[in-house]
Steps between C-alpha positions, in 0.01 A plus 500: 500500500543188715196339645470589877276281691283704758435256777644192657281256311583668164869489584483133579298420180741702302789293645315168435442601141863567459582140626233361274661679193857363595346161542334512156836586367676211675232259341572642151862485553480126596289442197745663276796302659669828596828521667469335862671797666261754342213286615647497851532879508142544389387233765693694776305801388172305555618410849605845596180652393304241709717566807427874474132419465521282802677764700233750402220262604664419836565872576130568422383216714717615785373860477141393485371149598783410739483845671131470540528147645760617747280803598212252555693282729586230242871551507606130517261406213640774279867406566418131450334565167793697372747248619330211340541676160880508551511140629340383166765693304 
């Protein structure tokens, strides 16, 4: 039976561990001078796993921290904080 994370933090950690496993594979493939296209496929898997983790983290933040900030009258601060993350991307 597949591992089913119970809560958001577990789901995020699970996704990050998947990314970590893919990245370790990329390093080994580079050390072994594997075929470049195969390495790129594996590298893309790392990036996809990280993007999924980022999406989960953002969704959780919006549902919790940002929602609380907005309820407490700190709407502009919450929006600015989130926008700054995307400006750095």
